[in-house]
All heavy atoms as TSV, in Angstrom:
chain	resi	resn	atom	element	x	y	z
A	1	MET	N	N	0.843	-1.180	0.000
A	1	MET	CA	C	0.000	0.000	0.000
A	1	MET	C	C	0.891	1.247	0.000
A	1	MET	O	O	1.870	1.316	0.726
A	1	MET	CB	C	-0.909	-0.016	1.228
A	1	MET	CG	C	-1.934	1.083	1.212
A	1	MET	SD	S	-3.315	0.650	2.275
A	1	MET	CE	C	-3.218	1.947	3.468
A	2	GLY	N	N	0.553	2.243	-0.813
A	2	GLY	CA	C	1.362	3.446	-0.938
A	2	GLY	C	C	1.034	4.479	0.121
A	2	GLY	O	O	0.112	4.317	0.927
A	3	ASP	N	N	1.812	5.526	0.105
A	3	ASP	CA	C	1.610	6.628	1.049
A	3	ASP	C	C	0.301	7.356	0.773
A	3	ASP	O	O	-0.171	7.425	-0.359
A	3	ASP	CB	C	2.752	7.640	0.942
A	3	ASP	CG	C	4.058	7.127	1.518
A	3	ASP	OD1	O	4.032	6.221	2.381
A	3	ASP	OD2	O	5.120	7.640	1.108
A	4	ARG	N	N	-0.248	7.930	1.836
A	4	ARG	CA	C	-1.405	8.829	1.722
A	4	ARG	C	C	-0.911	10.217	2.081
A	4	ARG	O	O	-0.105	10.380	2.992
A	4	ARG	CB	C	-2.523	8.410	2.688
A	4	ARG	CG	C	-3.144	7.069	2.417
A	4	ARG	CD	C	-4.159	7.080	1.321
A	4	ARG	NE	N	-5.329	7.892	1.652
A	4	ARG	CZ	C	-6.259	8.237	0.768
A	4	ARG	NH1	N	-6.154	7.854	-0.487
A	4	ARG	NH2	N	-7.295	8.971	1.123
A	5	TRP	N	N	-1.395	11.198	1.345
A	5	TRP	CA	C	-1.004	12.577	1.567
A	5	TRP	C	C	-2.185	13.405	2.033
A	5	TRP	O	O	-3.317	13.175	1.609
A	5	TRP	CB	C	-0.503	13.197	0.275
A	5	TRP	CG	C	0.829	12.739	-0.212
A	5	TRP	CD1	C	1.767	12.011	0.466
A	5	TRP	CD2	C	1.380	12.978	-1.507
A	5	TRP	NE1	N	2.862	11.810	-0.322
A	5	TRP	CE2	C	2.653	12.387	-1.545
A	5	TRP	CE3	C	0.916	13.643	-2.640
A	5	TRP	CZ2	C	3.472	12.444	-2.668
A	5	TRP	CZ3	C	1.732	13.684	-3.752
A	5	TRP	CH2	C	2.999	13.102	-3.758
A	6	VAL	N	N	-1.891	14.400	2.856
A	6	VAL	CA	C	-2.839	15.457	3.192
A	6	VAL	C	C	-2.401	16.671	2.378
A	6	VAL	O	O	-1.241	17.086	2.453
A	6	VAL	CB	C	-2.831	15.773	4.702
A	6	VAL	CG1	C	-3.739	16.958	4.997
A	6	VAL	CG2	C	-3.261	14.543	5.497
A	7	VAL	N	N	-3.317	17.195	1.574
A	7	VAL	CA	C	-3.016	18.319	0.682
A	7	VAL	C	C	-3.779	19.540	1.162
A	7	VAL	O	O	-4.990	19.480	1.390
A	7	VAL	CB	C	-3.411	17.977	-0.775
A	7	VAL	CG1	C	-3.082	19.134	-1.701
A	7	VAL	CG2	C	-2.735	16.695	-1.236
A	8	GLU	N	N	-3.072	20.648	1.333
A	8	GLU	CA	C	-3.676	21.901	1.772
A	8	GLU	C	C	-3.235	23.019	0.844
A	8	GLU	O	O	-2.137	22.979	0.302
A	8	GLU	CB	C	-3.228	22.259	3.189
A	8	GLU	CG	C	-3.595	21.236	4.229
A	8	GLU	CD	C	-3.008	21.600	5.575
A	8	GLU	OE1	O	-3.508	22.566	6.198
A	8	GLU	OE2	O	-2.050	20.941	5.984
A	9	VAL	N	N	-4.094	24.002	0.686
A	9	VAL	CA	C	-3.741	25.213	-0.047
A	9	VAL	C	C	-3.875	26.377	0.914
A	9	VAL	O	O	-4.929	26.568	1.526
A	9	VAL	CB	C	-4.650	25.429	-1.279
A	9	VAL	CG1	C	-4.323	26.756	-1.952
A	9	VAL	CG2	C	-4.504	24.276	-2.271
A	10	ASP	N	N	-2.803	27.150	1.059
A	10	ASP	CA	C	-2.836	28.344	1.898
A	10	ASP	C	C	-3.541	29.437	1.102
A	10	ASP	O	O	-2.963	30.058	0.211
A	10	ASP	CB	C	-1.417	28.763	2.266
A	10	ASP	CG	C	-1.387	29.941	3.227
A	10	ASP	OD1	O	-2.381	30.709	3.286
A	10	ASP	OD2	O	-0.362	30.125	3.910
A	11	ARG	N	N	-4.805	29.637	1.401
A	11	ARG	CA	C	-5.620	30.570	0.621
A	11	ARG	C	C	-5.213	32.022	0.838
A	11	ARG	O	O	-5.544	32.895	0.051
A	11	ARG	CB	C	-7.096	30.333	0.924
A	11	ARG	CG	C	-7.520	28.931	0.436
A	11	ARG	CD	C	-8.903	28.530	0.882
A	11	ARG	NE	N	-9.942	29.380	0.388
A	11	ARG	CZ	C	-10.532	29.261	-0.804
A	11	ARG	NH1	N	-10.140	28.326	-1.630
A	11	ARG	NH2	N	-11.500	30.078	-1.160
A	12	GLY	N	N	-4.437	32.291	1.875
A	12	GLY	CA	C	-3.902	33.629	2.086
A	12	GLY	C	C	-2.727	33.927	1.171
A	12	GLY	O	O	-2.353	35.072	0.980
A	13	VAL	N	N	-2.159	32.874	0.602
A	13	VAL	CA	C	-1.000	33.003	-0.286
A	13	VAL	C	C	-1.397	32.781	-1.741
A	13	VAL	O	O	-0.830	33.386	-2.648
A	13	VAL	CB	C	0.107	31.999	0.128
A	13	VAL	CG1	C	1.268	32.002	-0.845
A	13	VAL	CG2	C	0.599	32.291	1.544
A	14	CYS	N	N	-2.389	31.935	-1.981
A	14	CYS	CA	C	-2.816	31.570	-3.339
A	14	CYS	C	C	-3.181	32.812	-4.153
A	14	CYS	O	O	-3.927	33.675	-3.688
A	14	CYS	CB	C	-4.013	30.632	-3.270
A	14	CYS	SG	S	-4.690	30.167	-4.883
A	15	ILE	N	N	-2.640	32.880	-5.381
A	15	ILE	CA	C	-2.940	34.012	-6.271
A	15	ILE	C	C	-3.869	33.602	-7.420
A	15	ILE	O	O	-4.150	34.397	-8.302
A	15	ILE	CB	C	-1.655	34.653	-6.836
A	15	ILE	CG1	C	-0.846	33.629	-7.650
A	15	ILE	CG2	C	-0.835	35.272	-5.710
A	15	ILE	CD1	C	0.322	34.232	-8.425
A	16	GLY	N	N	-4.312	32.349	-7.411
A	16	GLY	CA	C	-5.260	31.900	-8.420
A	16	GLY	C	C	-4.680	31.781	-9.812
A	16	GLY	O	O	-5.388	31.990	-10.791
A	17	SER	N	N	-3.408	31.422	-9.910
A	17	SER	CA	C	-2.769	31.306	-11.222
A	17	SER	C	C	-3.353	30.159	-12.047
A	17	SER	O	O	-3.289	30.181	-13.264
A	17	SER	CB	C	-1.258	31.104	-11.073
A	17	SER	OG	O	-0.966	29.793	-10.616
A	18	GLY	N	N	-3.888	29.147	-11.364
A	18	GLY	CA	C	-4.464	27.996	-12.052
A	18	GLY	C	C	-3.440	26.953	-12.472
A	18	GLY	O	O	-3.794	25.952	-13.086
A	19	MET	N	N	-2.175	27.164	-12.140
A	19	MET	CA	C	-1.134	26.198	-12.513
A	19	MET	C	C	-1.419	24.818	-11.911
A	19	MET	O	O	-1.197	23.805	-12.556
A	19	MET	CB	C	0.250	26.691	-12.069
A	19	MET	CG	C	0.718	27.948	-12.777
A	19	MET	SD	S	0.973	27.726	-14.541
A	19	MET	CE	C	2.370	26.648	-14.529
A	20	CYS	N	N	-1.942	24.800	-10.694
A	20	CYS	CA	C	-2.228	23.519	-10.039
A	20	CYS	C	C	-3.293	22.744	-10.812
A	20	CYS	O	O	-3.194	21.530	-10.986
A	20	CYS	CB	C	-2.643	23.732	-8.595
A	20	CYS	SG	S	-4.036	24.851	-8.381
A	21	VAL	N	N	-4.307	23.453	-11.285
A	21	VAL	CA	C	-5.381	22.805	-12.049
A	21	VAL	C	C	-4.839	22.295	-13.385
A	21	VAL	O	O	-5.220	21.226	-13.847
A	21	VAL	CB	C	-6.566	23.779	-12.254
A	21	VAL	CG1	C	-7.636	23.160	-13.128
A	21	VAL	CG2	C	-7.147	24.194	-10.909
A	22	ASN	N	N	-3.920	23.046	-13.993
A	22	ASN	CA	C	-3.315	22.597	-15.246
A	22	ASN	C	C	-2.506	21.326	-15.047
A	22	ASN	O	O	-2.551	20.425	-15.885
A	22	ASN	CB	C	-2.412	23.687	-15.845
A	22	ASN	CG	C	-3.191	24.854	-16.392
A	22	ASN	OD1	O	-4.360	24.736	-16.726
A	22	ASN	ND2	N	-2.549	26.002	-16.477
A	23	HIS	N	N	-1.749	21.247	-13.944
A	23	HIS	CA	C	-0.907	20.083	-13.677
A	23	HIS	C	C	-1.692	18.887	-13.140
A	23	HIS	O	O	-1.350	17.747	-13.433
A	23	HIS	CB	C	0.206	20.427	-12.683
A	23	HIS	CG	C	1.285	21.290	-13.241
A	23	HIS	ND1	N	2.129	20.886	-14.238
A	23	HIS	CD2	C	1.652	22.551	-12.932
A	23	HIS	CE1	C	2.982	21.856	-14.522
A	23	HIS	NE2	N	2.702	22.890	-13.751
A	24	ALA	N	N	-2.695	19.154	-12.328
A	24	ALA	CA	C	-3.435	18.072	-11.662
A	24	ALA	C	C	-4.919	18.418	-11.579
A	24	ALA	O	O	-5.444	18.706	-10.501
A	24	ALA	CB	C	-2.860	17.823	-10.272
A	25	PRO	N	N	-5.631	18.379	-12.724
A	25	PRO	CA	C	-7.058	18.734	-12.695
A	25	PRO	C	C	-7.892	17.818	-11.806
A	25	PRO	O	O	-8.930	18.237	-11.302
A	25	PRO	CB	C	-7.476	18.643	-14.161
A	25	PRO	CG	C	-6.433	17.815	-14.831
A	25	PRO	CD	C	-5.171	18.008	-14.050
A	26	GLU	N	N	-7.416	16.586	-11.589
A	26	GLU	CA	C	-8.149	15.679	-10.702
A	26	GLU	C	C	-7.862	15.984	-9.240
A	26	GLU	O	O	-8.554	15.504	-8.353
A	26	GLU	CB	C	-7.801	14.221	-11.016
A	26	GLU	CG	C	-6.406	13.791	-10.608
A	26	GLU	CD	C	-5.251	14.393	-11.419
A	26	GLU	OE1	O	-5.452	14.883	-12.546
A	26	GLU	OE2	O	-4.123	14.373	-10.890
A	27	GLY	N	N	-6.839	16.809	-8.969
A	27	GLY	CA	C	-6.443	17.095	-7.600
A	27	GLY	C	C	-6.845	18.463	-7.085
A	27	GLY	O	O	-6.957	18.654	-5.876
A	28	PHE	N	N	-7.070	19.423	-8.015
A	28	PHE	CA	C	-7.335	20.791	-7.603
A	28	PHE	C	C	-8.450	21.411	-8.426
A	28	PHE	O	O	-8.672	21.035	-9.569
A	28	PHE	CB	C	-6.077	21.670	-7.748
A	28	PHE	CG	C	-4.949	21.223	-6.886
A	28	PHE	CD1	C	-3.994	20.346	-7.372
A	28	PHE	CD2	C	-4.836	21.655	-5.567
A	28	PHE	CE1	C	-2.949	19.903	-6.575
A	28	PHE	CE2	C	-3.798	21.213	-4.766
A	28	PHE	CZ	C	-2.859	20.340	-5.269
A	29	ALA	N	N	-9.111	22.389	-7.830
A	29	ALA	CA	C	-10.134	23.174	-8.528
A	29	ALA	C	C	-10.021	24.612	-8.057
A	29	ALA	O	O	-9.523	24.882	-6.960
A	29	ALA	CB	C	-11.522	22.628	-8.228
A	30	LEU	N	N	-10.463	25.528	-8.901
A	30	LEU	CA	C	-10.543	26.937	-8.515
A	30	LEU	C	C	-11.992	27.256	-8.191
A	30	LEU	O	O	-12.899	26.835	-8.905
A	30	LEU	CB	C	-10.062	27.851	-9.649
A	30	LEU	CG	C	-8.602	27.733	-10.057
A	30	LEU	CD1	C	-8.303	28.698	-11.198
A	30	LEU	CD2	C	-7.669	27.992	-8.890
A	31	ASP	N	N	-12.206	28.004	-7.109
A	31	ASP	CA	C	-13.561	28.394	-6.763
A	31	ASP	C	C	-13.926	29.690	-7.492
A	31	ASP	O	O	-13.157	30.187	-8.315
A	31	ASP	CB	C	-13.736	28.496	-5.244
A	31	ASP	CG	C	-12.855	29.552	-4.604
A	31	ASP	OD1	O	-12.369	30.470	-5.299
A	31	ASP	OD2	O	-12.662	29.470	-3.371
A	32	SER	N	N	-15.081	30.245	-7.194
A	32	SER	CA	C	-15.559	31.439	-7.895
A	32	SER	C	C	-14.672	32.658	-7.653
A	32	SER	O	O	-14.661	33.588	-8.454
A	32	SER	CB	C	-17.005	31.754	-7.499
A	32	SER	OG	O	-17.084	31.990	-6.108
A	33	ALA	N	N	-13.887	32.638	-6.568
A	33	ALA	CA	C	-12.956	33.730	-6.285
A	33	ALA	C	C	-11.568	33.443	-6.871
A	33	ALA	O	O	-10.623	34.150	-6.579
A	33	ALA	CB	C	-12.855	33.950	-4.781
A	34	ARG	N	N	-11.469	32.399	-7.696
A	34	ARG	CA	C	-10.216	31.948	-8.309
A	34	ARG	C	C	-9.186	31.526	-7.263
A	34	ARG	O	O	-7.987	31.659	-7.466
A	34	ARG	CB	C	-9.629	32.992	-9.261
A	34	ARG	CG	C	-10.447	33.126	-10.525
A	34	ARG	CD	C	-9.712	33.696	-11.705
A	34	ARG	NE	N	-8.416	33.145	-12.016
A	34	ARG	CZ	C	-8.164	32.075	-12.760
A	34	ARG	NH1	N	-9.157	31.376	-13.240
A	34	ARG	NH2	N	-6.933	31.685	-13.004
A	35	GLN	N	N	-9.660	31.010	-6.147
A	35	GLN	CA	C	-8.781	30.452	-5.130
A	35	GLN	C	C	-8.764	28.938	-5.303
A	35	GLN	O	O	-9.810	28.318	-5.512
A	35	GLN	CB	C	-9.288	30.804	-3.733
A	35	GLN	CG	C	-9.165	32.268	-3.399
A	35	GLN	CD	C	-7.757	32.633	-3.008
A	35	GLN	OE1	O	-7.287	32.247	-1.954
A	35	GLN	NE2	N	-7.077	33.372	-3.876
A	36	SER	N	N	-7.580	28.367	-5.207
A	36	SER	CA	C	-7.435	26.926	-5.363
A	36	SER	C	C	-7.845	26.201	-4.089
A	36	SER	O	O	-7.728	26.730	-2.984
A	36	SER	CB	C	-5.977	26.599	-5.690
A	36	SER	OG	O	-5.798	25.206	-5.774
A	37	HIS	N	N	-8.314	24.991	-4.282
A	37	HIS	CA	C	-8.558	24.092	-3.156
A	37	HIS	C	C	-8.393	22.668	-3.648
A	37	HIS	O	O	-8.642	22.366	-4.821
A	37	HIS	CB	C	-9.939	24.317	-2.522
A	37	HIS	CG	C	-11.082	24.114	-3.460
A	37	HIS	ND1	N	-11.680	22.899	-3.643
A	37	HIS	CD2	C	-11.718	24.975	-4.296
A	37	HIS	CE1	C	-12.648	23.018	-4.544
A	37	HIS	NE2	N	-12.683	24.272	-4.955
A	38	PRO	N	N	-7.939	21.768	-2.753
A	38	PRO	CA	C	-7.816	20.366	-3.159
A	38	PRO	C	C	-9.205	19.760	-3.331
A	38	PRO	O	O	-10.116	20.048	-2.557
A	38	PRO	CB	C	-7.053	19.716	-2.009
A	38	PRO	CG	C	-7.262	20.609	-0.839
A	38	PRO	CD	C	-7.511	21.986	-1.375
A	39	ARG	N	N	-9.360	18.947	-4.361
A	39	ARG	CA	C	-10.644	18.261	-4.551
A	39	ARG	C	C	-10.887	17.270	-3.417
A	39	ARG	O	O	-12.024	17.041	-3.031
A	39	ARG	CB	C	-10.667	17.549	-5.901
A	39	ARG	CG	C	-10.721	18.521	-7.068
A	39	ARG	CD	C	-10.926	17.755	-8.370
A	39	ARG	NE	N	-10.894	18.639	-9.506
A	39	ARG	CZ	C	-11.953	19.274	-9.999
A	39	ARG	NH1	N	-13.138	19.110	-9.431
A	39	ARG	NH2	N	-11.827	20.056	-11.043
A	40	ASP	N	N	-9.816	16.669	-2.915
A	40	ASP	CA	C	-9.898	15.741	-1.788
A	40	ASP	C	C	-8.713	16.051	-0.875
A	40	ASP	O	O	-7.575	15.914	-1.302
A	40	ASP	CB	C	-9.835	14.293	-2.272
A	40	ASP	CG	C	-10.103	13.286	-1.176
A	40	ASP	OD1	O	-10.182	13.671	-0.001
A	40	ASP	OD2	O	-10.229	12.091	-1.502
A	41	PRO	N	N	-8.954	16.503	0.357
A	41	PRO	CA	C	-7.848	16.885	1.232
A	41	PRO	C	C	-6.897	15.740	1.575
A	41	PRO	O	O	-5.774	15.975	1.962
A	41	PRO	CB	C	-8.520	17.405	2.488
A	41	PRO	CG	C	-9.969	17.511	2.199
A	41	PRO	CD	C	-10.253	16.736	0.963
A	42	GLU	N	N	-7.361	14.496	1.434
A	42	GLU	CA	C	-6.470	13.354	1.642
A	42	GLU	C	C	-6.528	12.490	0.394
A	42	GLU	O	O	-7.598	12.112	-0.073
A	42	GLU	CB	C	-6.860	12.553	2.879
A	42	GLU	CG	C	-5.826	11.502	3.232
A	42	GLU	CD	C	-6.067	10.821	4.555
A	42	GLU	OE1	O	-6.353	11.520	5.548
A	42	GLU	OE2	O	-5.963	9.580	4.597
A	43	THR	N	N	-5.346	12.185	-0.144
A	43	THR	CA	C	-5.273	11.459	-1.404
A	43	THR	C	C	-4.102	10.494	-1.399
A	43	THR	O	O	-3.189	10.631	-0.569
A	43	THR	CB	C	-5.143	12.451	-2.591
A	43	THR	OG1	O	-5.211	11.739	-3.815
A	43	THR	CG2	C	-3.838	13.231	-2.530
A	44	ASP	N	N	-4.138	9.537	-2.292
A	44	ASP	CA	C	-2.975	8.687	-2.488
A	44	ASP	C	C	-1.849	9.536	-3.053
A	44	ASP	O	O	-2.088	10.464	-3.838
A	44	ASP	CB	C	-3.289	7.544	-3.471
A	44	ASP	CG	C	-4.244	6.515	-2.886
A	44	ASP	OD1	O	-4.222	6.305	-1.658
A	44	ASP	OD2	O	-5.007	5.916	-3.664
A	45	ALA	N	N	-0.628	9.234	-2.655
A	45	ALA	CA	C	0.531	9.935	-3.207
A	45	ALA	C	C	0.503	9.787	-4.721
A	45	ALA	O	O	0.265	8.695	-5.239
A	45	ALA	CB	C	1.812	9.340	-2.639
A	46	ASN	N	N	0.707	10.914	-5.428
A	46	ASN	CA	C	0.716	10.843	-6.889
A	46	ASN	C	C	1.525	11.983	-7.484
A	46	ASN	O	O	1.591	13.076	-6.931
A	46	ASN	CB	C	-0.703	10.776	-7.457
A	46	ASN	CG	C	-1.481	12.049	-7.267
A	46	ASN	OD1	O	-1.318	12.983	-8.039
A	46	ASN	ND2	N	-2.329	12.099	-6.231
A	47	GLU	N	N	2.132	11.687	-8.616
A	47	GLU	CA	C	3.044	12.623	-9.273
A	47	GLU	C	C	2.370	13.922	-9.716
A	47	GLU	O	O	2.944	14.994	-9.533
A	47	GLU	CB	C	3.716	11.927	-10.455
A	47	GLU	CG	C	4.924	12.671	-10.991
A	47	GLU	CD	C	6.074	12.792	-9.993
A	47	GLU	OE1	O	6.264	11.873	-9.177
A	47	GLU	OE2	O	6.770	13.821	-10.032
A	48	PRO	N	N	1.157	13.891	-10.304
A	48	PRO	CA	C	0.559	15.163	-10.723
A	48	PRO	C	C	0.357	16.158	-9.580
A	48	PRO	O	O	0.589	17.357	-9.761
A	48	PRO	CB	C	-0.778	14.742	-11.351
A	48	PRO	CG	C	-0.543	13.347	-11.818
A	48	PRO	CD	C	0.367	12.748	-10.777
A	49	VAL	N	N	-0.065	15.694	-8.415
A	49	VAL	CA	C	-0.272	16.605	-7.280
A	49	VAL	C	C	1.075	17.169	-6.815
A	49	VAL	O	O	1.194	18.366	-6.537
A	49	VAL	CB	C	-1.030	15.903	-6.132
A	49	VAL	CG1	C	-0.995	16.730	-4.856
A	49	VAL	CG2	C	-2.468	15.633	-6.549
A	50	LEU	N	N	2.111	16.338	-6.774
A	50	LEU	CA	C	3.434	16.824	-6.392
A	50	LEU	C	C	3.947	17.828	-7.419
A	50	LEU	O	O	4.483	18.886	-7.058
A	50	LEU	CB	C	4.417	15.663	-6.246
A	50	LEU	CG	C	5.838	16.062	-5.828
A	50	LEU	CD1	C	5.846	16.821	-4.503
A	50	LEU	CD2	C	6.725	14.830	-5.758
A	51	THR	N	N	3.748	17.556	-8.705
A	51	THR	CA	C	4.164	18.482	-9.759
A	51	THR	C	C	3.432	19.813	-9.625
A	51	THR	O	O	4.021	20.880	-9.808
A	51	THR	CB	C	3.918	17.864	-11.150
A	51	THR	OG1	O	4.690	16.663	-11.259
A	51	THR	CG2	C	4.298	18.807	-12.267
A	52	ALA	N	N	2.146	19.754	-9.292
A	52	ALA	CA	C	1.368	20.978	-9.087
A	52	ALA	C	C	1.943	21.798	-7.930
A	52	ALA	O	O	2.079	23.019	-8.038
A	52	ALA	CB	C	-0.096	20.646	-8.834
A	53	ALA	N	N	2.270	21.135	-6.835
A	53	ALA	CA	C	2.844	21.834	-5.681
A	53	ALA	C	C	4.184	22.464	-6.050
A	53	ALA	O	O	4.452	23.623	-5.716
A	53	ALA	CB	C	3.000	20.883	-4.497
A	54	GLU	N	N	5.014	21.715	-6.743
A	54	GLU	CA	C	6.322	22.225	-7.151
A	54	GLU	C	C	6.204	23.380	-8.138
A	54	GLU	O	O	7.046	24.273	-8.161
A	54	GLU	CB	C	7.159	21.103	-7.762
A	54	GLU	CG	C	7.555	20.042	-6.763
A	54	GLU	CD	C	8.196	18.819	-7.388
A	54	GLU	OE1	O	8.029	18.576	-8.600
A	54	GLU	OE2	O	8.868	18.084	-6.645
A	55	GLY	N	N	5.137	23.384	-8.941
A	55	GLY	CA	C	4.952	24.416	-9.956
A	55	GLY	C	C	4.185	25.634	-9.491
A	55	GLY	O	O	4.061	26.606	-10.242
A	56	CYS	N	N	3.681	25.606	-8.276
A	56	CYS	CA	C	2.927	26.757	-7.774
A	56	CYS	C	C	3.861	27.959	-7.657
A	56	CYS	O	O	4.883	27.885	-6.957
A	56	CYS	CB	C	2.312	26.436	-6.412
A	56	CYS	SG	S	1.419	27.833	-5.691
A	57	PRO	N	N	3.539	29.075	-8.329
A	57	PRO	CA	C	4.452	30.213	-8.324
A	57	PRO	C	C	4.641	30.884	-6.969
A	57	PRO	O	O	5.612	31.602	-6.762
A	57	PRO	CB	C	3.834	31.184	-9.336
A	57	PRO	CG	C	2.412	30.786	-9.448
A	57	PRO	CD	C	2.349	29.321	-9.149
A	58	VAL	N	N	3.728	30.626	-6.021
A	58	VAL	CA	C	3.847	31.242	-4.693
A	58	VAL	C	C	3.953	30.207	-3.572
A	58	VAL	O	O	3.837	30.549	-2.397
A	58	VAL	CB	C	2.673	32.219	-4.419
A	58	VAL	CG1	C	2.757	33.424	-5.342
A	58	VAL	CG2	C	1.334	31.522	-4.541
A	59	GLU	N	N	4.178	28.935	-3.944
A	59	GLU	CA	C	4.308	27.837	-2.980
A	59	GLU	C	C	3.171	27.818	-1.967
A	59	GLU	O	O	3.382	27.711	-0.765
A	59	GLU	CB	C	5.667	27.872	-2.281
A	59	GLU	CG	C	6.821	27.585	-3.210
A	59	GLU	CD	C	8.156	27.429	-2.502
A	59	GLU	OE1	O	8.245	27.660	-1.281
A	59	GLU	OE2	O	9.112	27.064	-3.190
A	60	ALA	N	N	1.942	27.907	-2.483
A	60	ALA	CA	C	0.767	27.901	-1.609
A	60	ALA	C	C	0.286	26.490	-1.275
A	60	ALA	O	O	-0.584	26.332	-0.430
A	60	ALA	CB	C	-0.368	28.686	-2.263
A	61	ILE	N	N	0.827	25.469	-1.956
A	61	ILE	CA	C	0.362	24.098	-1.754
A	61	ILE	C	C	1.292	23.381	-0.784
A	61	ILE	O	O	2.505	23.348	-0.976
A	61	ILE	CB	C	0.300	23.338	-3.092
A	61	ILE	CG1	C	-0.654	24.057	-4.048
A	61	ILE	CG2	C	-0.122	21.885	-2.859
A	61	ILE	CD1	C	-0.613	23.525	-5.472
A	62	LEU	N	N	0.696	22.814	0.252
A	62	LEU	CA	C	1.432	22.080	1.271
A	62	LEU	C	C	0.992	20.626	1.238
A	62	LEU	O	O	-0.212	20.347	1.226
A	62	LEU	CB	C	1.156	22.668	2.648
A	62	LEU	CG	C	1.274	24.190	2.772
A	62	LEU	CD1	C	0.758	24.658	4.121
A	62	LEU	CD2	C	2.699	24.626	2.556
A	63	ILE	N	N	1.962	19.720	1.230
A	63	ILE	CA	C	1.659	18.287	1.236
A	63	ILE	C	C	2.389	17.656	2.411
A	63	ILE	O	O	3.591	17.862	2.582
A	63	ILE	CB	C	2.118	17.602	-0.065
A	63	ILE	CG1	C	1.487	18.267	-1.292
A	63	ILE	CG2	C	1.787	16.108	-0.030
A	63	ILE	CD1	C	2.056	17.766	-2.612
A	64	THR	N	N	1.645	16.902	3.212
A	64	THR	CA	C	2.240	16.172	4.328
A	64	THR	C	C	1.774	14.722	4.268
A	64	THR	O	O	0.759	14.404	3.649
A	64	THR	CB	C	1.836	16.780	5.689
A	64	THR	OG1	O	0.411	16.820	5.781
A	64	THR	CG2	C	2.402	18.187	5.856
A	65	LEU	N	N	2.528	13.848	4.919
A	65	LEU	CA	C	2.125	12.445	5.009
A	65	LEU	C	C	0.967	12.323	5.991
A	65	LEU	O	O	1.028	12.870	7.104
A	65	LEU	CB	C	3.282	11.570	5.492
A	65	LEU	CG	C	4.428	11.338	4.521
A	65	LEU	CD1	C	5.531	10.515	5.200
A	65	LEU	CD2	C	3.939	10.620	3.270
A	66	ALA	N	N	-0.086	11.649	5.570
A	66	ALA	CA	C	-1.214	11.397	6.463
A	66	ALA	C	C	-0.720	10.540	7.627
A	66	ALA	O	O	0.076	9.626	7.439
A	66	ALA	CB	C	-2.335	10.697	5.712
A	67	GLY	N	N	-1.180	10.849	8.795
A	67	GLY	CA	C	-0.784	10.074	9.972
A	67	GLY	C	C	0.381	10.705	10.703
A	67	GLY	O	O	0.257	11.090	11.848
A	68	SER	N	N	1.524	10.859	10.033
A	68	SER	CA	C	2.716	11.388	10.706
A	68	SER	C	C	2.832	12.901	10.606
A	68	SER	O	O	3.475	13.529	11.437
A	68	SER	CB	C	3.982	10.751	10.129
A	68	SER	OG	O	4.275	11.264	8.837
A	69	GLY	N	N	2.251	13.505	9.550
A	69	GLY	CA	C	2.385	14.945	9.358
A	69	GLY	C	C	3.733	15.360	8.804
A	69	GLY	O	O	4.025	16.544	8.684
A	70	GLU	N	N	4.571	14.381	8.446
A	70	GLU	CA	C	5.897	14.684	7.890
A	70	GLU	C	C	5.747	15.430	6.567
A	70	GLU	O	O	4.927	15.067	5.727
A	70	GLU	CB	C	6.671	13.383	7.680
A	70	GLU	CG	C	8.059	13.573	7.125
A	70	GLU	CD	C	8.767	12.249	6.873
A	70	GLU	OE1	O	8.360	11.218	7.463
A	70	GLU	OE2	O	9.702	12.247	6.073
A	71	ALA	N	N	6.549	16.473	6.384
A	71	ALA	CA	C	6.477	17.303	5.179
A	71	ALA	C	C	6.929	16.519	3.949
A	71	ALA	O	O	7.958	15.864	3.959
A	71	ALA	CB	C	7.328	18.541	5.342
A	72	VAL	N	N	6.111	16.581	2.901
A	72	VAL	CA	C	6.470	16.069	1.591
A	72	VAL	C	C	6.893	17.248	0.708
A	72	VAL	O	O	7.932	17.229	0.071
A	72	VAL	CB	C	5.297	15.295	0.943
A	72	VAL	CG1	C	5.621	14.892	-0.487
A	72	VAL	CG2	C	4.904	14.092	1.780
A	73	PHE	N	N	6.058	18.299	0.695
A	73	PHE	CA	C	6.385	19.530	-0.021
A	73	PHE	C	C	5.719	20.706	0.671
A	73	PHE	O	O	4.553	20.615	1.032
A	73	PHE	CB	C	5.909	19.461	-1.478
A	73	PHE	CG	C	6.405	20.640	-2.260
A	73	PHE	CD1	C	7.647	20.586	-2.882
A	73	PHE	CD2	C	5.687	21.816	-2.345
A	73	PHE	CE1	C	8.145	21.679	-3.558
A	73	PHE	CE2	C	6.171	22.918	-3.018
A	73	PHE	CZ	C	7.409	22.851	-3.627
A	74	PRO	N	N	6.414	21.813	0.879
A	74	PRO	CA	C	7.841	21.924	0.598
A	74	PRO	C	C	8.634	21.089	1.588
A	74	PRO	O	O	8.199	20.903	2.740
A	74	PRO	CB	C	8.132	23.410	0.758
A	74	PRO	CG	C	7.034	23.948	1.615
A	74	PRO	CD	C	5.855	23.055	1.388
A	75	PRO	N	N	9.780	20.579	1.147
A	75	PRO	CA	C	10.569	19.736	2.052
A	75	PRO	C	C	11.115	20.567	3.214
A	75	PRO	O	O	11.365	21.757	3.058
A	75	PRO	CB	C	11.706	19.224	1.173
A	75	PRO	CG	C	11.763	20.161	0.012
A	75	PRO	CD	C	10.392	20.731	-0.152
A	76	GLU	N	N	11.244	19.916	4.354
A	76	GLU	CA	C	11.819	20.618	5.502
A	76	GLU	C	C	13.294	20.858	5.226
A	76	GLU	O	O	13.960	20.033	4.630
A	76	GLU	CB	C	11.639	19.782	6.782
A	76	GLU	CG	C	10.191	19.685	7.193
A	76	GLU	CD	C	9.997	18.830	8.422
A	76	GLU	OE1	O	10.931	18.135	8.851
A	76	GLU	OE2	O	8.879	18.860	8.957
A	77	GLU	N	N	13.767	22.009	5.644
A	77	GLU	CA	C	15.163	22.389	5.367
A	77	GLU	C	C	16.115	21.624	6.257
A	77	GLU	O	O	15.872	21.268	7.324
A	77	GLU	CB	C	15.335	23.885	5.600
A	77	GLU	CG	C	14.324	24.686	4.846
A	77	GLU	CD	C	14.902	25.365	3.618
A	77	GLU	OE1	O	16.122	25.532	3.563
A	77	GLU	OE2	O	14.127	25.692	2.723
């Protein structure tokens, strides 16, 4: 069984660029205010969601391991 991730979007940082939706349309959506949100706050680990987080121009997407809370992205320094 693979890892499960908790995906969060910091809506105070999100600028609504839509890059996350372009990279992972199954993982993210924009609301009427053009703010991103995860379609499912807990998901199986997957490359499109990680690519979306890495491609966010303001690093508004946070991914942690479900259960432990260990940072997946951004990685801890």
